[in-house]
C-alpha positions as CSV (number, residue, x, y, z in Angstrom):
1,X,-2.9,-60.9,-41.7
2,X,-0.3,-60.4,-39.0
3,X,2.4,-63.1,-38.8
4,X,2.4,-63.2,-35.0
5,X,-0.3,-63.3,-32.3
6,X,2.0,-63.1,-29.2
7,X,5.0,-61.1,-28.2
8,X,7.2,-62.0,-25.3
9,X,8.9,-58.8,-23.9
10,X,11.9,-58.5,-21.8
11,X,11.6,-55.9,-19.1
12,X,14.8,-54.2,-18.1
13,X,16.5,-52.1,-20.8
14,X,13.7,-53.1,-23.2
15,X,10.8,-51.3,-21.5
16,X,12.2,-50.3,-18.1
17,X,15.3,-48.1,-17.5
18,X,17.2,-50.4,-15.2
19,X,20.4,-48.3,-15.0
20,X,18.4,-45.4,-13.6
21,X,16.7,-47.7,-11.1
22,X,20.0,-49.2,-10.1
23,X,21.6,-45.8,-9.7
24,X,18.7,-44.6,-7.5
25,X,18.8,-47.7,-5.3
26,X,22.5,-47.7,-4.9
27,X,22.4,-44.0,-4.0
28,X,20.0,-44.9,-1.2
29,X,22.4,-47.6,0.0
30,X,25.3,-45.2,0.0
31,X,23.3,-42.6,1.9
32,X,22.3,-45.1,4.6
33,X,25.8,-46.5,5.1
34,X,27.7,-43.3,4.8
35,X,29.4,-44.0,1.5
36,X,30.1,-40.9,-0.7
37,X,28.2,-41.5,-3.9
38,X,30.0,-40.8,-7.2
39,X,29.9,-41.9,-10.8
40,X,32.9,-44.2,-10.1
41,X,30.8,-45.9,-7.4
42,X,27.8,-46.3,-9.7
43,X,29.9,-47.6,-12.7
44,X,31.9,-50.0,-10.6
45,X,28.8,-51.5,-8.9
46,X,27.0,-51.8,-12.3
47,X,30.0,-53.6,-13.8
48,X,30.1,-56.0,-10.9
49,X,26.4,-56.6,-10.9
50,X,26.2,-57.2,-14.7
51,X,29.1,-59.7,-14.6
52,X,27.4,-61.7,-11.9
53,X,24.1,-61.8,-13.8
54,X,26.0,-63.0,-16.8
55,X,27.3,-65.9,-14.7
56,X,23.8,-66.6,-13.6
57,X,22.7,-66.9,-17.3
58,X,25.3,-69.5,-17.8
59,X,24.2,-71.4,-14.7
60,X,27.5,-70.8,-12.9
61,X,26.0,-69.2,-9.7
62,X,22.6,-68.8,-8.1
63,X,20.5,-65.7,-7.7
64,X,20.9,-65.9,-3.9
65,X,24.6,-65.7,-4.3
66,X,24.4,-62.6,-6.5
67,X,22.4,-60.7,-3.8
68,X,25.3,-60.6,-1.4
69,X,28.4,-61.3,-3.6
70,X,27.9,-58.1,-5.6
71,X,28.2,-56.1,-2.3
72,X,31.1,-58.2,-1.1
73,X,33.0,-57.4,-4.3
74,X,31.8,-53.8,-4.1
75,X,33.0,-53.3,-0.5
76,X,36.3,-55.0,-1.2
77,X,37.0,-52.8,-4.3
78,X,36.5,-49.6,-2.4
79,X,37.6,-50.7,1.1
80,X,34.2,-50.1,2.5
81,X,33.7,-51.4,6.1
82,X,29.9,-51.6,6.0
83,X,28.4,-55.1,6.2
84,X,27.8,-56.5,2.7
85,X,24.8,-58.5,3.8
86,X,23.0,-55.5,5.3
87,X,23.8,-53.5,2.2
88,X,22.4,-56.3,0.0
89,X,19.1,-56.5,1.9
90,X,18.6,-52.7,1.8
91,X,19.5,-52.5,-1.9
92,X,16.8,-55.0,-2.8
93,X,14.2,-53.1,-0.7
94,X,15.1,-49.9,-2.5
95,X,15.3,-51.3,-6.0
96,X,11.7,-52.6,-5.7
97,X,10.5,-49.0,-5.3
98,X,12.0,-47.6,-8.5
99,X,10.4,-48.2,-11.9
100,X,11.5,-45.8,-14.6
101,X,10.2,-46.3,-18.1
102,X,12.3,-45.9,-21.2
103,X,10.8,-43.0,-23.2
104,X,8.0,-44.2,-25.3
105,X,7.6,-47.6,-23.6
106,X,4.0,-46.9,-22.4
107,X,2.9,-45.8,-25.8
108,X,4.4,-48.8,-27.7
109,X,2.9,-51.3,-25.2
110,X,-0.5,-49.7,-25.5
111,X,-0.4,-49.8,-29.3
112,X,0.9,-53.3,-29.6
113,X,-1.6,-54.6,-27.0
114,X,-4.4,-53.7,-29.4
115,X,-3.3,-56.4,-31.8
116,X,-1.2,-58.8,-29.9
117,X,-1.1,-60.8,-26.7
118,X,1.8,-59.4,-24.7
119,X,3.7,-61.1,-21.9
120,X,6.7,-60.1,-19.8
121,X,9.6,-62.5,-19.6
122,X,12.3,-61.3,-17.1
123,X,15.3,-62.5,-15.2
124,X,15.3,-61.2,-11.7
125,X,14.1,-61.4,-8.1
126,X,10.3,-62.0,-8.0
127,X,9.3,-59.4,-5.4
128,X,11.5,-56.8,-7.0
129,X,10.2,-57.3,-10.5
130,X,6.6,-57.6,-9.5
131,X,6.8,-54.3,-7.5
132,X,8.6,-52.5,-10.3
133,X,6.3,-53.6,-13.0
134,X,3.3,-52.7,-10.9
135,X,4.7,-49.2,-10.3
136,X,5.5,-48.9,-14.0
137,X,1.9,-48.7,-15.1
138,X,2.5,-51.2,-17.9
139,X,0.8,-54.2,-16.5
140,X,-2.7,-53.4,-17.9
141,X,-1.2,-54.1,-21.4
142,X,0.2,-57.5,-20.5
143,X,-1.7,-60.8,-20.1
144,X,1.0,-62.4,-17.9
145,X,4.4,-61.9,-16.2
146,X,7.1,-64.7,-16.1
147,X,10.0,-64.1,-13.7
148,X,13.0,-66.3,-13.5
149,X,13.1,-66.6,-9.7
150,X,9.4,-67.7,-9.6
151,X,9.9,-70.2,-12.4
152,X,13.2,-71.7,-11.0
153,X,15.2,-71.2,-14.2
154,X,16.3,-68.1,-16.2
155,X,16.8,-66.9,-19.7
156,X,18.4,-68.2,-21.9
157,X,17.7,-71.7,-20.4
158,X,15.2,-73.7,-22.5
159,X,13.5,-74.7,-19.3
160,X,12.5,-71.1,-18.8
161,X,11.0,-70.8,-22.2
162,X,9.3,-74.2,-22.0
163,X,7.5,-73.0,-18.9
164,X,6.4,-69.8,-20.6
165,X,5.2,-71.7,-23.7
166,X,3.2,-74.1,-21.5
167,X,1.4,-71.3,-19.9
168,X,0.2,-69.1,-22.8
169,X,-2.7,-69.7,-25.2
170,X,-0.6,-69.6,-28.4
171,X,1.0,-73.0,-29.0
172,X,2.2,-72.4,-32.6
173,X,5.8,-71.2,-32.2
174,X,5.7,-69.6,-35.6
175,X,3.2,-67.1,-34.2
176,X,5.4,-66.0,-31.2
177,X,8.3,-63.5,-31.2
178,X,10.7,-62.7,-28.3
179,X,11.5,-59.0,-28.0
180,X,14.5,-58.0,-25.9
181,X,17.8,-56.1,-25.6
182,X,20.1,-58.9,-24.5
183,X,21.8,-61.1,-27.0
184,X,22.9,-63.6,-24.3
185,X,19.5,-64.1,-22.6
186,X,16.6,-62.9,-24.9
187,X,17.9,-63.6,-28.3
188,X,19.9,-66.8,-27.6
189,X,17.1,-68.0,-25.4
190,X,14.5,-67.4,-28.1
191,X,16.6,-69.0,-30.7
192,X,17.2,-72.1,-28.5
193,X,13.4,-72.3,-27.9
194,X,12.7,-72.3,-31.6
195,X,11.1,-68.8,-31.6
196,X,11.6,-65.8,-33.8
197,X,13.4,-62.9,-32.0
198,X,13.5,-59.1,-32.2
199,X,16.7,-57.5,-31.0
200,X,15.9,-54.1,-29.4
201,X,19.2,-52.3,-29.8
202,X,19.1,-48.5,-29.4
203,X,22.5,-49.0,-27.6
204,X,24.4,-50.2,-30.6
205,X,25.4,-53.5,-29.1
206,X,27.2,-56.2,-31.0
207,X,25.0,-58.9,-32.6
208,X,26.8,-62.1,-31.6
209,X,23.8,-64.2,-32.6
210,X,21.4,-63.7,-35.5
211,X,17.9,-62.4,-34.5
212,X,15.0,-62.4,-36.9
213,X,14.7,-58.7,-36.6
214,X,16.8,-55.8,-35.2
215,X,15.3,-52.5,-34.3
216,X,17.0,-49.4,-32.8
217,X,13.9,-47.6,-31.6
218,X,10.3,-48.1,-30.5
219,X,9.3,-46.5,-33.8
220,X,11.1,-49.2,-35.7
221,X,9.5,-51.8,-33.3
222,X,6.0,-50.6,-34.1
223,X,6.8,-50.7,-37.9
224,X,8.1,-54.2,-37.6
225,X,4.9,-55.4,-35.9
226,X,2.3,-53.1,-37.6
């Protein structure tokens, strides 16, 4: 008998290739606003964006602030004269159109859905994540999607996980496992909610908390939940 009935999957960098989507959307922004695109441009924006999302996880800023502030900091860093607010709006529009899968994500979701109830738990903008997940082709494998903006709280806040747990059939926490790539949102959030966790870590990131399992590939993930 399998230990779990229900798996709660993070989306970006667990199933979806967010850096590729971010790069494609930023490229569109640069093209529209006459900014020469480069690896330095991409890496700097990614660093700024990630730092702001980490602040959101800690409850230090809001999602609405992130939308514009990342482009304010981006424009200031490179001396760009384009309006940050206009860039922010266009970026979100573009990001919603890109949904690249990590290699093997479709297959692993298909196989796991045969034996488990699968749900998406993701921090992000509702319209963007809903669009990207729809375009990904993964939704048929999942019984529900929980997005932080729509809930009004984000991982790792207990409120986010309380909402998820109140809206899924399985009520025995021992039969639920969180699967994600982020120590600070997925693993810490799962631990604080009293759930087992599986750290998806093909990137070799530091384990600052102690997950129940650590896997470095989808093959290992399937072995863990076979």
